[in-house]
C-alpha positions as CSV (number, residue, x, y, z in Angstrom):
1,X,47.8,45.1,34.8
2,X,44.8,46.0,36.9
3,X,42.6,44.1,34.5
4,X,44.6,41.0,34.6
5,X,44.7,41.0,38.4
6,X,40.9,41.6,38.5
7,X,40.3,38.6,36.1
8,X,42.6,36.3,38.1
9,X,40.8,37.3,41.4
10,X,37.4,36.7,39.7
11,X,38.6,33.2,38.5
12,X,39.8,32.2,41.9
13,X,36.5,33.3,43.5
14,X,34.5,31.4,40.9
15,X,36.6,28.2,41.5
16,X,35.7,28.5,45.2
17,X,32.0,28.5,44.5
18,X,30.4,25.1,45.0
19,X,27.7,23.8,42.5
20,X,24.2,23.1,43.8
21,X,23.1,19.6,44.4
22,X,20.6,19.7,41.5
23,X,23.4,20.9,39.2
24,X,25.7,18.1,40.4
25,X,23.0,15.4,39.8
26,X,21.2,16.6,36.7
27,X,22.4,19.9,35.7
28,X,25.0,19.1,33.0
29,X,22.7,16.7,31.1
30,X,19.8,19.2,31.2
31,X,22.1,22.0,30.3
32,X,23.7,20.1,27.4
33,X,20.2,19.3,26.0
34,X,19.3,23.0,26.2
35,X,22.4,24.2,24.4
36,X,22.8,21.3,22.0
37,X,22.5,23.0,18.6
38,X,22.6,19.8,16.5
39,X,19.0,18.7,17.3
40,X,17.5,22.1,16.2
41,X,19.8,22.3,13.2
42,X,18.7,18.8,12.0
43,X,15.0,19.8,12.1
44,X,15.8,23.0,10.2
45,X,18.0,21.4,7.6
46,X,15.4,18.7,6.8
47,X,12.7,21.4,6.5
48,X,15.1,23.5,4.3
49,X,15.9,20.5,2.2
50,X,12.2,19.8,1.6
51,X,11.6,23.4,0.7
52,X,14.6,23.5,-1.7
53,X,13.4,20.2,-3.3
54,X,9.8,21.5,-3.7
55,X,11.1,24.8,-5.2
56,X,13.3,22.8,-7.6
57,X,10.5,20.6,-8.7
58,X,8.2,23.5,-9.2
59,X,10.9,25.3,-11.2
60,X,11.6,22.3,-13.4
61,X,8.0,21.6,-14.1
62,X,7.3,25.2,-14.8
63,X,10.2,25.3,-17.2
64,X,9.0,22.1,-18.9
65,X,5.4,23.4,-19.3
66,X,6.6,26.7,-20.7
67,X,9.1,25.0,-23.1
68,X,6.2,23.0,-24.7
69,X,5.3,26.2,-26.6
70,X,8.8,26.9,-27.7
71,X,9.6,27.0,-31.4
72,X,13.0,26.4,-33.1
73,X,15.4,29.2,-32.5
74,X,13.8,30.2,-29.1
75,X,15.6,29.9,-25.8
76,X,13.6,27.1,-24.3
77,X,13.6,24.9,-27.5
78,X,16.5,22.7,-26.3
79,X,14.6,22.1,-23.1
80,X,11.6,20.9,-25.2
81,X,13.8,18.6,-27.2
82,X,15.3,17.1,-24.0
83,X,11.9,16.5,-22.5
84,X,10.7,14.9,-25.7
85,X,13.8,12.6,-25.7
86,X,13.1,11.6,-22.1
87,X,9.4,10.9,-23.0
88,X,10.5,8.9,-26.1
89,X,13.0,6.8,-24.1
90,X,10.5,6.0,-21.3
91,X,7.5,5.3,-23.5
92,X,9.3,3.9,-26.5
93,X,7.0,5.9,-28.9
94,X,7.8,8.7,-31.2
95,X,4.2,9.9,-31.2
96,X,4.8,12.9,-28.9
97,X,7.7,14.1,-31.0
98,X,5.8,13.7,-34.3
99,X,2.8,15.7,-32.9
100,X,5.1,18.4,-31.6
101,X,7.0,18.7,-34.9
102,X,3.7,18.9,-36.8
103,X,2.4,21.6,-34.5
104,X,5.7,23.5,-34.9
105,X,5.4,23.3,-38.7
106,X,1.9,24.7,-38.5
107,X,2.9,27.5,-36.1
108,X,6.0,28.4,-38.0
109,X,4.1,28.5,-41.3
110,X,1.4,30.7,-39.9
111,X,3.8,33.4,-38.5
112,X,3.9,36.7,-40.3
113,X,7.7,36.4,-40.9
114,X,8.5,32.8,-41.7
115,X,12.0,31.6,-40.8
116,X,12.9,29.3,-43.7
117,X,15.8,27.6,-41.9
118,X,13.8,26.7,-38.8
119,X,10.9,25.5,-41.0
120,X,13.2,23.3,-43.0
121,X,14.8,21.9,-39.9
122,X,11.4,21.1,-38.3
123,X,10.2,19.5,-41.5
124,X,13.3,17.3,-41.8
125,X,12.9,16.2,-38.1
126,X,9.2,15.5,-38.7
127,X,10.0,13.3,-41.7
128,X,12.8,11.4,-39.8
129,X,10.5,10.8,-36.8
130,X,7.6,9.6,-39.0
131,X,10.0,7.2,-40.8
132,X,11.5,6.0,-37.5
133,X,8.0,5.3,-36.1
134,X,6.9,3.4,-39.2
135,X,10.1,1.4,-39.1
136,X,9.6,0.5,-35.5
137,X,6.0,-0.6,-36.3
138,X,7.4,-2.8,-39.2
139,X,10.0,-4.4,-36.9
140,X,7.5,-5.2,-34.2
141,X,4.8,-6.2,-36.7
142,X,2.2,-4.0,-35.0
143,X,-0.4,-1.8,-36.6
144,X,-0.8,1.5,-34.9
145,X,-4.1,3.1,-36.1
146,X,-3.6,6.0,-33.7
147,X,-0.4,6.9,-35.4
148,X,-2.0,6.8,-38.8
149,X,-5.0,8.8,-37.7
150,X,-2.6,11.5,-36.4
151,X,-0.6,11.4,-39.6
152,X,-3.9,11.9,-41.6
153,X,-4.7,14.9,-39.4
154,X,-1.2,16.3,-40.0
155,X,-1.5,15.7,-43.7
156,X,-4.8,17.6,-44.0
157,X,-3.3,20.5,-41.9
158,X,-0.3,20.6,-44.2
159,X,-2.5,20.6,-47.3
160,X,-4.5,23.5,-45.8
161,X,-1.2,25.4,-45.0
162,X,-0.1,24.8,-48.6
163,X,-3.3,26.3,-49.9
164,X,-3.2,29.3,-47.5
165,X,0.5,30.0,-47.9
166,X,1.6,29.0,-51.4
167,X,5.0,30.6,-50.9
168,X,6.0,27.8,-48.5
169,X,4.2,24.9,-50.1
170,X,7.5,23.5,-51.4
171,X,9.1,23.8,-48.0
172,X,6.4,21.7,-46.3
173,X,5.9,19.3,-49.1
174,X,8.4,16.9,-47.5
175,X,6.3,16.8,-44.3
176,X,3.1,16.4,-46.3
177,X,4.6,13.5,-48.2
178,X,5.9,11.9,-45.0
179,X,2.4,12.0,-43.5
180,X,0.8,10.3,-46.5
181,X,-0.7,6.8,-45.9
182,X,1.9,4.1,-46.4
183,X,-0.4,2.2,-48.8
184,X,-0.6,5.5,-50.9
185,X,3.2,5.5,-51.2
186,X,3.3,2.0,-52.7
187,X,0.8,2.9,-55.4
188,X,3.1,5.6,-56.9
């Protein structure tokens, strides 16, 4: 009970105290600005939002760059496929996908232990993308010399791989045939 009486006395004494003239005129506005947490919180939250956004962009770009070296069966390979799909949709060209599949065929065939299933999958995707690119060129009526030059480079690489690794020559034959010049195909 002593504590309650003491607090009641303290409250009555505080209520008797008059505020200063400055406090009556300006004090509450000034005091509210000093203790208003929303202004400081807004500045901090915008800064934090910017930091989070920058970290997210750096993380995504880093993941994208690392995924470019991924081969089928690796953890980041789906990220690579997604990024290629985005590039294809925005640019309207299969060239990036074709180049990546060709480099994957080359890398997979030069490994010490060749994963036949992954190699066959990449060769099939390569052939499908080359056919799609050629079909798109036929529909539009355009001639893409860059595509044909890249396919010629891929063809010579595939021939070199076939000579260097005769055990997988049959597996990459489909990719080599897909990279042949179109006018060569009509002569057969």
